[in-house]
C-alpha positions as CSV (number, residue, x, y, z in Angstrom):
1,M,54.8,82.4,43.9
2,I,54.5,79.1,45.3
3,R,56.4,76.3,43.8
4,I,55.0,72.8,43.9
5,N,57.3,70.0,43.2
6,L,55.2,67.6,41.1
7,L,58.2,65.3,40.4
8,P,57.6,62.9,43.3
9,F,54.0,62.6,42.3
10,R,54.8,61.7,38.7
11,L,57.5,59.4,39.9
12,A,55.0,57.7,42.2
13,R,52.5,57.4,39.4
14,K,55.1,56.0,37.1
15,K,56.1,53.4,39.7
16,E,52.5,52.6,40.3
17,N,52.0,52.0,36.5
18,I,55.2,49.9,36.3
19,R,53.9,47.8,39.3
20,R,50.5,47.4,37.7
21,Q,52.0,46.4,34.4
22,L,54.3,44.0,36.1
23,S,51.5,42.4,38.1
24,V,49.3,42.1,35.0
25,F,52.3,40.5,33.2
26,L,53.0,38.1,36.0
27,L,49.3,37.3,36.4
28,S,49.1,36.7,32.6
29,I,52.1,34.4,32.8
30,V,50.6,32.5,35.7
31,L,47.3,32.3,33.8
32,V,49.0,31.0,30.7
33,L,51.1,28.5,32.6
34,T,47.9,27.3,34.5
35,S,46.1,27.0,31.1
36,L,49.0,25.1,29.5
37,T,49.3,22.8,32.5
38,W,45.5,22.1,32.5
39,Y,45.6,21.5,28.7
40,S,48.6,19.2,29.1
41,I,46.9,17.3,31.8
42,G,43.8,17.0,29.6
43,V,45.8,15.8,26.7
44,D,47.7,13.3,28.9
45,R,44.3,11.9,30.1
46,K,43.1,11.6,26.5
47,I,46.3,9.8,25.6
48,A,46.0,7.5,28.6
49,R,42.3,6.8,27.8
50,T,43.2,6.1,24.1
51,K,46.0,3.8,25.1
52,S,43.7,2.0,27.5
53,Q,41.1,1.6,24.7
54,T,43.8,0.5,22.3
55,E,44.9,-2.2,24.8
56,S,41.3,-3.3,25.4
57,V,40.7,-3.5,21.6
58,K,44.0,-5.5,21.2
59,R,42.9,-7.9,23.9
60,Q,39.5,-8.3,22.2
61,I,41.1,-8.8,18.9
62,A,43.4,-11.5,20.4
63,L,40.3,-13.2,21.9
64,Y,38.3,-13.0,18.7
65,K,41.3,-14.2,16.7
66,Q,41.5,-17.3,18.9
67,K,37.8,-17.9,18.5
68,A,38.1,-17.3,14.7
69,D,41.0,-19.7,14.5
70,R,39.0,-22.3,16.5
71,V,36.0,-21.7,14.1
72,T,38.4,-22.2,11.1
73,E,39.8,-25.3,12.6
74,I,36.3,-26.7,13.3
75,K,35.2,-25.8,9.7
76,K,38.2,-27.8,8.4
77,M,37.4,-30.7,10.6
78,L,33.8,-30.5,9.6
79,K,34.8,-30.5,5.9
80,I,37.0,-33.5,6.4
81,L,34.2,-35.3,8.3
82,N,31.7,-34.5,5.5
83,E,34.2,-35.9,2.9
84,K,34.6,-39.1,5.0
85,L,30.8,-39.3,5.3
86,E,30.4,-38.9,1.5
87,I,33.0,-41.6,1.0
88,V,31.2,-44.0,3.4
89,A,27.9,-43.2,1.7
90,S,29.5,-43.8,-1.7
91,L,31.0,-47.1,-0.5
92,Q,27.6,-48.1,0.9
93,T,25.9,-47.2,-2.4
94,R,28.6,-49.1,-4.4
95,K,28.1,-52.1,-2.1
96,D,24.4,-52.0,-2.6
97,E,24.9,-51.5,-6.4
98,Q,27.1,-54.6,-6.5
99,Q,24.6,-56.7,-4.6
100,I,21.8,-55.5,-6.8
101,L,23.9,-56.2,-9.9
102,L,24.7,-59.8,-8.8
103,E,21.1,-60.5,-7.9
104,E,20.0,-59.1,-11.3
105,M,22.6,-61.3,-13.1
106,A,21.4,-64.3,-11.2
107,D,17.8,-63.6,-12.2
108,R,18.7,-63.0,-15.9
109,I,20.9,-66.0,-16.5
110,V,19.4,-68.9,-18.7
111,P,19.3,-71.7,-16.2
112,E,21.1,-75.0,-16.9
113,R,22.2,-73.7,-20.3
114,M,25.0,-71.3,-19.3
115,W,27.2,-70.1,-16.5
116,L,29.2,-67.0,-15.8
117,E,33.0,-67.1,-15.3
118,S,33.7,-63.4,-14.4
119,L,31.9,-60.2,-13.8
120,K,33.7,-56.9,-13.8
121,A,31.8,-53.6,-13.1
122,D,32.9,-50.0,-12.9
123,A,30.9,-46.8,-12.7
124,T,29.6,-46.9,-16.3
125,Q,29.7,-50.4,-17.6
126,V,29.7,-54.1,-16.7
127,T,31.8,-56.7,-18.5
128,V,30.4,-60.3,-18.3
129,K,32.4,-63.4,-19.3
130,G,30.7,-66.7,-19.5
131,V,30.2,-70.0,-21.2
132,A,26.9,-71.2,-22.9
133,F,25.9,-74.3,-24.8
134,D,25.1,-72.4,-28.0
135,N,24.5,-69.0,-29.7
136,P,20.7,-68.9,-29.0
137,T,21.4,-69.2,-25.3
138,I,23.7,-66.2,-25.5
139,A,21.1,-64.3,-27.4
140,D,18.4,-65.2,-24.8
141,F,20.7,-64.0,-22.0
142,M,21.4,-60.7,-23.9
143,R,17.6,-60.2,-24.3
144,N,17.1,-60.8,-20.6
145,L,19.8,-58.3,-19.8
146,E,18.2,-55.7,-22.1
147,K,14.9,-56.0,-20.3
148,S,16.7,-55.3,-17.0
149,P,16.2,-51.8,-15.5
150,L,19.9,-51.7,-14.7
151,F,21.3,-51.5,-18.2
152,T,20.8,-49.1,-21.1
153,S,22.5,-51.3,-23.7
154,V,24.0,-54.8,-24.1
155,D,26.7,-55.5,-26.7
156,L,28.4,-58.8,-27.6
157,K,32.1,-58.1,-27.6
158,R,33.2,-61.6,-28.6
159,S,32.0,-65.2,-28.9
160,K,34.2,-68.1,-29.7
161,I,34.2,-71.9,-29.5
162,K,35.9,-73.3,-26.4
163,S,36.6,-77.0,-26.0
164,F,36.2,-78.7,-22.6
165,E,37.7,-82.0,-21.8
166,G,38.5,-82.5,-25.4
167,D,35.1,-83.6,-26.8
168,V,32.7,-80.9,-25.6
169,D,32.6,-77.7,-27.7
170,L,30.8,-74.8,-25.9
171,K,30.6,-71.0,-26.7
172,A,32.7,-68.7,-24.6
173,F,31.3,-65.1,-24.7
174,E,32.1,-61.6,-23.5
175,L,29.3,-59.0,-23.1
176,V,29.6,-55.3,-22.3
177,C,26.6,-53.8,-20.7
178,A,26.2,-50.0,-20.2
179,K,24.9,-49.3,-16.7
180,K,22.2,-46.9,-15.7
181,H,23.0,-44.9,-12.6
182,L,21.1,-46.3,-9.6
183,S,19.6,-43.7,-7.2
184,P,20.3,-44.4,-3.5
185,D,16.6,-44.7,-2.8
186,S,15.9,-47.3,-5.6
187,P,14.3,-50.4,-4.3
188,K,16.7,-53.1,-3.5
189,K,15.9,-56.4,-5.0
190,G,15.5,-59.3,-2.5
191,K,15.2,-57.0,0.6
192,K,11.6,-56.9,1.7
């Protein structure tokens, strides 16, 4: 009987299997490391891109913040300017109102029978102090003022006898007239 020694064949097959498994294992490790490296590089690129975008957005935010601050500053300056313009317009209107008031008083006075000593006006009323020869002159003056488009009502606050130079007795009076609000486009008397 012939004896065949199969031991070296089995040993060779075993070594071959070990070598194959070892190369598959090493190849798997290389493949995993390559995949991890590639993934890590991709993540690093995304991080770098995100950082770049973040920096770009921060620069844009800073730029727009400067512009927004400038716009806010301009709005504040514009508001102040508008307030100043309103004050100037108000002063111009008040100046025009005073001129109209004085012209109206001059037109409504009873000539050669009375004169005015003081005229004080505020936003709602006018206080007139003057001297007249008698009560009917004061009444005529009050009627003339009531006909005026500038006043809603005219009230006699006081009337008393005032002596001038010892022998002349005249009537000192004080009137309170409620004003109508003048519109800025109302016609100005005396300006044609």
